[in-house]
N, C-alpha and C positions, 0 to 999 in steps of 0.2 A: 503494501500499499504506499504510494507517495505522499509525501508531506503536504498539508495545505498553505495556506499564507501564513507567512512569519511576519513578526513585528521586528523593525529595522530601527535602530537609534542613531540620529544623525546630529553630529555637534555642527552647529552653525555659528561660527565666530566671524567678527567683522574683520576685514583685511587692514583696517586703520585702527588707530588709537592706541592706548597703553597695552602693552601685552598682560594678560591674565597671569596672576600668581597660581601657585599650585593650591592655596587654600580659598581659591574662589573657581568650583567647578562651574561650568557652562550648564545652562539649563538643557535637560535633553527634549529634543523633538522627535516624536515617533510617528512612523506610517505603516501602513501595511502594504507589503510589496507582494503581489502574487508570486507563488513558487513558478519556477521555469516549468513550461510545457503545460499549464493551466490557463486558459483564457480568461479575461477579466470577468466578462459578464456573457452568458449565452443570451441569446435573443428567445423571446417567448413566442410560443406556437397556438396557445390558447385551444388546446383540441377539447379539453372538457367543456368549457364553456361553449364552443361550437357544436359538441354533441347535445348538451341540454338545448340549446335553441334548434337544433335540428327536431329533436323529440317534440318540445313543447312550445316552441315561439318561430315556427317556420312559416312566417308570413311571405309570399310572394317567392318561396324557396330561398330566402336570403341566410336561413340557418343552414341550408344544404350547401350553400357556395361558401359560407365560413368554413364549413368542416373540410371541404376541398381544399382550399386555401391553407388551413391549418395542417393538413396532411401534407401539402406540398412543404410547407416551412418545416416541419418534422423531417422529411426526407433531406432537405437543403441543409439542416443543422446535423445531421448523421453524416452526410458528405462533407461536413467542414466547411461549408459556403455561409460563413455568417452574415455575409451582405444580403444574398439572395433569401436566408431564412428569416432575415428582419424585415426585409420588403414583403414578404408572403404574410409574415406575422402580423404587420401593421395593417395588410388589406383584410386580413381574418378579424382583426380588432375592430375595424371599421365596420364591417358587414356583422359582426356579433353585435355592436351596440345599435345599428340600424334594425336589426332583427329583433332585438329585445325592447327598443322603445316602440316599435309598431304593434309587437305583440302585445305589450300592454295596452296601447292605445285601443287596439281592435278589442280585447278582452274589457277594458272599462266600458267602451262604447257599447259592446253586446249586452253587459250587466244592466246599464242604464237604459238601454231600449226596451230590455226584457221586462224591467221594473215598471217603465211606463206603459206597457202593453196589459199588465196583468191588472183586472180591476180590482 
């Protein structure tokens, strides 16, 4: 098992001014550096959200289209193409948002019209 990100301490001393004595240590500044071989962040593919929208909020087949783009994003991510995966993931996210909003609006409209028609 390869190690994950590790903390690195960097001593940032100014190049000018009086030299620091041994009794005055510099304040440590730390940052997290990803270990070699690990990408900083993987693009999201939104497969579960797309599956939910396909099953429950599939207005105008937007949920199905989001699922198609999510699967394409996952395939690109497996192949190591993070730019392509990011592009397909953003498209899937937009389609998921549109599908969810339209599905909620249609559901609310259906409930309101049903309540108005019942005497």
